Each structure stands twice: as structure tokens, then as C-alpha cells.
C-alpha positions as CSV (number, residue, x, y, z in Angstrom):
1,M,67.6,89.0,84.1
2,A,71.3,88.5,84.9
3,Y,72.7,88.0,88.5
4,Y,76.1,88.9,89.4
5,P,78.1,87.7,92.6
6,I,79.1,90.0,95.3
7,A,83.0,90.0,96.0
8,P,83.7,86.7,97.9
9,G,84.0,87.4,101.8
10,H,82.4,90.7,101.9
11,Q,79.0,92.0,103.4
12,V,77.8,95.0,101.0
13,N,76.2,97.9,102.3
14,V,72.9,98.8,100.3
15,R,72.3,102.4,100.1
16,R,69.3,104.7,99.1
17,G,71.6,106.5,96.6
18,P,74.9,106.2,94.8
19,S,77.0,107.2,97.9
20,S,78.5,106.0,101.0
21,D,76.9,108.8,102.8
22,S,73.5,108.0,101.7
23,E,71.0,106.4,104.3
24,L,71.9,102.4,104.7
25,V,68.8,100.4,103.6
26,K,70.2,96.8,104.4
27,V,73.5,94.7,104.3
28,L,74.0,91.9,102.0
29,P,75.3,89.0,103.4
30,Q,78.5,87.2,102.0
31,G,77.8,84.9,99.2
32,S,74.9,86.9,97.8
33,S,74.4,87.6,94.3
34,V,72.3,90.8,92.9
35,S,70.4,91.6,89.7
36,I,71.3,94.9,88.3
37,R,68.5,96.7,87.1
38,C,70.4,99.8,85.9
39,Q,73.7,101.5,86.6
40,T,74.5,105.2,87.4
41,R,77.6,107.2,88.3
42,G,78.3,108.2,92.0
43,E,80.9,108.5,94.5
44,T,84.2,106.8,93.6
45,V,84.7,103.8,95.5
46,S,87.6,101.4,95.8
47,G,86.7,97.6,96.6
48,P,87.7,94.2,96.0
49,C,86.8,94.4,92.4
50,G,88.6,97.6,91.5
51,T,88.0,101.6,91.7
52,T,85.0,103.0,90.3
53,D,82.2,105.5,90.2
54,V,79.7,103.1,88.9
55,W,76.7,102.1,91.2
56,D,74.6,99.3,90.6
57,C,70.6,99.7,91.2
58,I,69.3,96.5,92.5
59,A,66.0,97.5,93.4
60,P,64.1,100.9,93.4
61,G,66.0,103.3,95.8
62,Q,68.8,100.4,96.4
63,Y,72.4,100.9,95.3
64,V,75.5,99.2,95.8
65,S,79.0,100.3,94.5
66,D,80.2,98.2,91.6
67,A,83.5,97.9,93.2
68,Y,82.1,95.3,95.4
69,V,80.2,93.2,92.5
70,K,81.9,90.9,90.1
71,T,80.4,91.9,86.7
72,G,83.6,91.2,84.9
73,S,83.6,94.7,83.6
74,S,84.7,98.3,84.7
75,G,82.0,99.7,82.6
76,Y,78.3,99.5,82.5
77,V,76.7,96.0,82.0
78,A,73.2,97.1,82.3
79,V,71.4,100.1,80.9
80,A,72.0,103.6,82.5
81,C,69.5,104.6,85.3
82,S,67.0,107.3,84.0
83,G,66.4,110.5,86.2
């Protein structure tokens, strides 16, 4: 499984769903890397890695905006989340 770094100098909120209004699960510290289980469309977010509506599922019920993850792509780099 590939790991992707979060944007340098940023802490990233992990949400229960693909929206900044969704419940905060935890905060990833600066320098973290994440493995992406699947990706889905959600709220559009602007961040250091661009503006996107793609959200990365890093664990069951844990999503981070792809705008804060350096995947090297503006599209999907993992399978689409089912359901």
C-alpha cells in the first residue's frame, strides 16, 4: 500500500465523512503520511495541494481532504469508495 505525505507545515483534520462539517475524529500532526484505502467525492476544499472535491479514506470512517495530501495527481490515485 502506498503512503502519501500531507502538505508540509500543516496539521490535517480527519473527519467522519467527506465534509468539513463532519465530526472531527483526530488531527494528523505535521510530517504525517497517510495510506489511502479509497477515494470519494465530497465538499470542495482549497488547500496547499490545490482545490478539489476528492476526499481520501485513510481508515474506516476517517476522511481527509485530498487538498492536503501530496498525491501528485488532481484525480484519483486509489479505487473509488463503495457505498
